[in-house]
N, C-alpha and C positions, 0 to 999 in steps of 0.2 A: 399594510402590509402589504408582501408583492404578492403579485397574480403569474409570477411564473409557474408552470405546471409542473407537478412529481417527475422524476426520473423515474418514478417505477412503470409508467407505460409508453411503450415506444413500437413502432412498427418497422422501423428500419436502422440498418445500422446505423450509429452513431460516433462509434470508437472502433479504432481495431480491437482483434480477436487477442483476451489477455492468455498468457497460459497459466497452465494450474500450479503449478511453484515457480517465485523468486529467488533465487539465491541470495542471500546479503554479503554483497561484498565490502566490507565495514572493515576496511584498512588502509591507511593510505600509506602500504612502502606497492611502489612503483613494480617491483620486480614479483611482488607475492601477489598481485591482484595481476600482472601478465597471463601468472601460471596458470593463475586458477581459468582466467578465460581460454587458455588454451585446452586446457583441462577437461572442460565443459561442454557440452554437447549442446548448441542454442537449440537443438530439436524438443530437446528433453526439459528445456529451464528459461526463463527468463531472468536477466539479473538485477538487483536490487543495488542503487548506487547511493548510499547515505551522505551522509554532511562530512562525517570523515573521508573518505574517500575523495569527495568534491571541492572539500577544501583543500587539503595539499596540494588536488591536484588537477582542478579544474574542471570543464568542457572538455578538455583533451581524453577521458577515462569514458566518457558519453562515448564520444568516437571510435576507441579502444572496440568496445564492445558491438556497438554499432556495425563495425569491419566487420566482427565475426559474425553478423545476423543472429544476435541477437537482441529478443524484446528488453527494453530500459524500463522499470519503472525507478524516475528521478525521485528520490524521498528525502525530501528537503523541508518539509515541513511548514511551510511558508506561514507566517502571523506576525502580523501588522497590520498599519493602514489601510485604507482601501485601495488606493493609489499604489501604493508600494506591492502590496502583494498580485496588483495585476498586474504591475511593469515585471516581478519576479514570473510570475505565469506565464505571460508571455516570450519570454525570452530561455524559459524552461521546455515551452513546445517548439521553438524553432531548432532547439537541439533533435528534431526528431524522436523523441524519446515515445513509448508506448505508455505511462502513466504518470501524470504529476500529483501531489495531495497538497493540500493543505489543513492547518487546527479551527475544526467548524466551532471551537471556543471564541477564536476571531470574531464570528457574531455575524448579524444577518445582510448587512452592508458589505464587510471583506467576503462573503461567499459570494453574492451577488456580485461583485468587482470581480473575482478569480472566473465565474462563469461568463463573464465579457469578453474577461481576456483571452479564454480556451472556449470557444463557441462548442458545439454538439453539431454534425454531420459528417458526410464523406467518413474519409479514415483519421477520423481527428483523434487526437489525442486525446486520453480518455482524465478527467476530473474526480479525486476523490476528495473526503474531507476526512479525518482522526476525527476518533472520538474520545479517548479516553484512553491513553496508554499501558498496553498489558504491563507494562512494568508497576504499575499505580494500584494499588488494593484500595479498600474502604479508609481505612486507616491514614492513608497519604490525602486522600481528598478533601477526608477532615480538616486535616491541617491546612488544607487551604482554601476553607469556609464551602468547602461542595459536602452540605450535610447528608445526602441524600442517599451516598452511597455509589458504586460502580454502575450496578444496572439501569438503574432511574438518568444517572448521568448519560450513560452511553445513549439510552433511548430518546432523553431529551434531543441530545445534540445530532441524532439520525433524523428525529424529525424533523429539525431546520435545518437539514444536510437535503432532504425531498423538497421542503418546499423552497428551495433557494434553486432547486432544479441539477444541481452535479450528480456524478452516475453512479456514484457510490461513498460507500466509507468501508475505515481500516477500522477496526474493533478486534476483541478475544472471540477467539472458535466461540467459545460460550456464549457470546450474543447471537453469534451470528443468524440461528431460527429466527428470532426476530426482526434481524433487519431485512432480510430475504421478504417479510410481509412490506417493506419498506420500498425495496428496489428489486422487483422481483421481473421473471423475465431473462433472455441470454443476454441481455444488455446491461441488468443491474449489477453492480461488482460491490461485492464482500470480503476483501483482502484481508485476510488474518496470521498475522504475525504469532509469534508468543508459541507457536508450533515445536513439538518437540519427539521425532521418534520414541516408542516405549521405550522404556531404560535409559534415556539420553539426559546429560546433565539440567536443571533448569536456569541455570545463568542467575542473570539480573531479573527472570519472568516472574510474573507471577500467576496469571490465569493463563495456565498452560492447557494443551491439547494434543492426542496424539495428530498426522498427518490424512487416518480414515476418518475417524471422529471429525476433525474440522470441514472435511467435504459432506459428512451426511449430517452436518446441521448447518450446510447451503452458504460453507468459504464458495468463491469464485475460483480465488488461486489462494496460496498458502506462501509467508515467504518463513525461509529458513534459513539459519545462516553456520551458524559455528556445529549444528551436529554434522554439515558437509564441507565445511572451508574448512573445518578444526581436523579434520577427517584425514587416516594417511594417507589413501587415497581418496578425494571429494568424488571424483567421476565417480568410482562404486560405491560411495555413498548414496550420492544420486540417484544410480538406479536401482538400488534398495530400493529405498523410497518409495521410486514410481513404479516399482512392481509392486509392492505392498497395498498400491492405491486400486 
């Protein structure tokens, strides 16, 4: 059993400040991404760069966002053998991103290797773990052998994440309240995708809440994509959500 301390108790800043909203730039279209980066205000949000954009455009998409002043959540959800994940995390942190994630289901040794690759301290990149994807419901988990349901699986993986010293978790905002008991204080991170303003389409998300509900439940950062990026004016859509908070 690891003796690493939980991330829930800390008296010093171990990572840089996180924005309340990360706008998900899920596109492989360079021109579209550049328009979004030009339209959005880095004082109002960070940006999440995921597999689609990063696979198509590589590290330069991170460089474009950083040049505009955005905090960057590099959302590549590493899940592999411990050494491979450690090397990937180290490479991600070298891009000067604010947030990196791995899959908690990779297990204790993988999480510990990731933590060693991105140690806390100073103005470090924060490291969080995905518990259960917000596109998955109990029936989806049952098909892959998880019989306890989403709530229990999220709780189990979050406890493992805390025990291995990571900075927080990615989870549905419906589970955020319980997560704050593990990752409390200003440095504990509970990052919630699947956030939709009232009246918006749920798209392929299952466990969905509104931005205000997510923050009330204890989320520290919200990941919001299509309600902003697919709007006629992404800047106005972002401004409306910020105002609603």
